[in-house]
N, C-alpha and C positions, 0 to 999 in steps of 0.2 A: 632453626625451626624445621622439623621434618615436613616433607611434602605430603599434604593430606591425601594426595592421589595414590600414595604408595602405602599399602597396608596388607596385612594378612587377614584371612577370613575371620579369625577369632578376635580381631581388634575392632572396637567400636569406631565407626566412621563419622567424623565430624563434617557436617555439610560445609562445602567450600565457602559460601558466602559468610558463614558464621566464623570462619577462621580469620576473616579480614577485619581490620580496624573500622571503627564507626565512620571515619572519614576516608575510606579507601577510594582510590582512583581506578576507574574501570574504563576501558576502551572497547566499544562494540563496532565491529567492521561490518557495514551493511552497504555493499556496492550495488550498482545496477539501476534500479528503477524508482519512479515515484511511488508505485504501489508498495514495493518492498519497504521503502523508507516509512511510509505511513503505517504499514502493518506492524512496524516495530514500536510505534507509540503506545500500543496497549501493553505489551510486556514490560516496557520501561516504566510505565505508570504503576504497574503492579510492583516492580522492583523498588521504586522510590517510596511506595506506600509502606513497605516493610523495612527498608533501610533508607530513611529520608536524608541522611547525611552523606551517603555515597556520592562521590563526584563522578558523574557520568559524562563521558565523551563519546561521540559517534564519528566514524569516518565514512563519508559518502562522496559520491561524485558531485561536482560543484553545482550542476543544474538542479540537483535535488536537495541542496542544503536548506532551502526555504521551507521544506516540509517540517522542519523543527523550529521555525521562527516563533519566538516567544514561549516555547514549550518549557514549563517549569521543571520537567523531569530530565531535561538535558542541559548540562552545565557548559558544554563546549561542543561546537560542531567543527570538525576538521574535514577538509576536502582534498580529494586527489588532485594532483597537478597534471600538466601536459607531459606525458611520459612517465613511465614507472620509476625511472631513475630519479627524477626530480621529486617524486612523492616519497621515495625511500629516504632521500636526503633530508626532506622536511621532517620525516618521522624519526630518523635515526637517533636512538638513545633516549628518546623521551620516556620518562619513568611512569609506569603504571603498576598498580598492584596486580592487575590481571588484564589480558587482552582476549576478548571473546570473538572468535571468527565465526560469523554466521553464514559463510559461503562454503569454503572448503576447497576452492580451486587454487591454482598456482599463484595467481596475482594476489589474492587475499592472503595467502600464506606468506608471500614475500613481505607484505606490509606487516603481518603479524610478527615476523622475525625481526623487523626493523626496530621495533620499540623494545623497551626493557620491561619485563613483567612475566608472570605466569601465563603461558600460552594455552588456551583452552579451545578445543574443537570437538567434533563428533566422531565416533567410531565410523570408519569407512572413508574419512577424508584422505585425500592423497598425501603421501609422505607423513603418515600419522606419527612416525617415530620422532618427528621434529616438534611435536606438541608436548607440553608438560602434563597435560591431563586430557583424556578423551572420554566423552560422555556417551553412554550407549544410546543408539538411536532406537526409538520405539517404533514398532511396526503398525501398519494400518493407515488408511486414508483419512485425513482429517484436515481441518482448516490450518492454514499457515500460522495463524496466531497461536493456535493450540499446540502446534509443533514447537514453536519458539518457547511457549510457556513450559512445555515438557522439558526442554533444554534447561530452562532456568530452575525448574523444580528439582531436576537432577543435581543442580549445584546448590540446592538448599533453600530456594525461595518457597516459603509456606504462605499460601494465600487461598482463600476459599473461592473467590469469584474473579474471573478474568475481566478486566474493565473494557469498555469500548475504546475505539481509536480516539485520538484527540488532536485537534488543530486549534491553537489558541486564537481568539479573536484578534483581528488586525484593524485597529481604529482608522488609520489613514486609508487603507484599502477599502474599508467599509464606507467611508465618506466618498471615495471615488465612485464606488458602485452606486451609492445613493444619487449622485449627480448624473450618472450615465445610464440608468435603467428606468423603465417606465414606473410610474407611481402605482399602477394597477398590479394585481398579482401576476406572477410569471412562472414559467417552467424553463429550466435549462435543458437543452438537448445538445449532447456532445456526440455527433455521429461518426467520429473517426476512431480508428484503432490502428496499431502498428501493422498487424497482419491481416491479410485478406480473410483468413479463416475465422477471424474474430469480428469482422466488419459487416454489419447489416447494411442493406442498400440505402443510399440517400433518399430515393423515392419513397421508400417505406417509412423512413423517419419523418419525411415531409407529411405523409398521410396521417401519422400520429400527431404531428404538430397541428394539423387542421382540426383534429378532434379535440386537442387541448384548447384551441381557440373557441370551439363550441362550448367548452366548459368554463369559459371566462378567464383562461390563462394565456398570456402573451408568450409565444415561443421565443427564447433567446438562444441563438446558436453560438457555440464556441468550438475552437479547435486549437491544436498545438502547432508548433512550427512545421511547415511542410504539408500541413493538412488542409490548407485553404481551399483546394479544389473540391474536397468532399463537402465542405460547408456551402460552397457556391452551388454545387449540384442539388443539395438539399433546399437551399433558399429559392432555387428556380421554381420549385413547386410549392413554395410557402411564402407568398408575397408579403404577408403581414408580420413576418418575423423581424427580430432585431439581431444583428450580427455583431459580436464582440470578439475580435481576434487579437493575438499577441499578448494575452493577459499573463501577468506574473502569477506565480502560485498563490501569493496572498490575495490578489484581486480575484482570481478564479474561485478561491475558497470563499470569499465574502459574497461573491455573486451567487454561488451555490447555496450558501447559508441562508440567503434571503429568498430563495426559490421555494415554491410550494412543493415541487417535485423535481427530481433529476432523472433524465432518461439517457442511456448510453449503452455502449458495448462494455465488455470486460477490458478496462483500461485504468490507468492511474487516476484520472478524475473521478471514476466510480468510487475508488477508495477515499478520495478527498470528500466526496459527498457523504460517505459514511462517517468520516472524521468530524464533519460539522453537523451531523445529525439530520440531514435532509432525506426524506423518504425517496427511495431509489428503485427504478426499474432497470434491470440489466438484461440486455439481449445477449444470449450466450451461444457460442459456437464451439470451437475446438478444445478449449482449455478445460481444466478440471474445476467445476463449480463447487465441489465439496471443499477444495483447498482455497479457492480464490473468491468465493461469493462475498458480497458486502457483509461486514462484520458488525454485529450488534446494532443495527439500525433497521427501522421498518423498511422492508424491501420485498421485491418480487424478482426472481430469476426466471426468465422465459427461455426454456431450452427443450429441445426434442431429443429423445433417446436414440443413440447410434452405438452399435457395438464397438466401433473404432474410437469412441470418445472415452477418456481424453487422449489427445495426441500432441506432439510437439508444436504443431500448427504452422510450421514454416511453409508448408504447402499441403494440399489434400493428397493423401496417399491411396485413396480408393476411388476417386472420381476426378473428372476434369475440372470441376469447380467444387467449392466447399459446401456440400449439401447440408451439413449440420446447421450452419448459420442461415443458409438460404431457405431451409425448411420452415423457419419461424415465420408465422403469418402475421399480417397486420391485425387480424382479429385477436390473436393470442396476446399481442402486446397491448392492444387497446383495452382488453379485459383487465390486464394487470394494472395498467394506468388507472382505469376507472375504479378498481378496487382500492387503490391507495388514495385517490382523490376523495372518495366517499368517506374516508376516515377523518376524524378531527385532526386538524393541523397540530403536530406535536410541539410547535413553537408558539 
């Protein structure tokens, strides 16, 4: 069968997905973060709605595998191992009709080459000649979900509306949350973020927590591994809060699902809040809110304009401290929270 990627301009081009059998096996490589993994759930939902019998596998880092727990659009979750060599050994020769690399770096290419199948990437990827098919990259700033959907559409996915993110309900985790959270209404505050340029101060999060209490919502503080200090600093000025640390992704998801509102920085749990449909207030600093804002959930992004935004965010390049996140005021965030609380609870 000729490769559908090789054609002359006069030949009709058959969309790639349409050339595959109804039960085709596809591998999507999505390394790195919780947010990246959750943002893939929307395009995969769109793909499965059009090709329900496709057998979809995803390759992710082990700490993010739970982002796909119970997801009906994902038939198999593969995880990287300790060391690239071990991962290649685990993948080597596994048969797929196609492997779609959603990264483009050398590590993801190594894993792409390890399996058997048509290798698909984007134009501009390193070592592009090693791919079977390269899809043109569309220009312009837009949301990461929309970028992935453009990738899928270039491969022949026809769908009118891009769905929201999805995280399947987890009954056991939900029962744990029911036993360990207050009976009254509550708000989840996740004051941590990986980078300083994305992290609003604990004292200001505490101030918003006190205002949430005035609105009848019990603040519940969460954090990931290594972020306990930030929660402690927040709780020091918020004595009425509940602290829940060390939660698995399913427990954190069900905690947020049960909340009236979620408040945090640009981080993975923010996308988890979107995936479970909880109204979200995101305090924004160095990153690109056009690309990374909460997807298809009621939300408010609180951000001030800076000519240097967006930036990589590893450190502030124009000042001694990250002015972008520091410039966001308690009043701005309070107004955003109030505007969401006043709306009917979507749940």
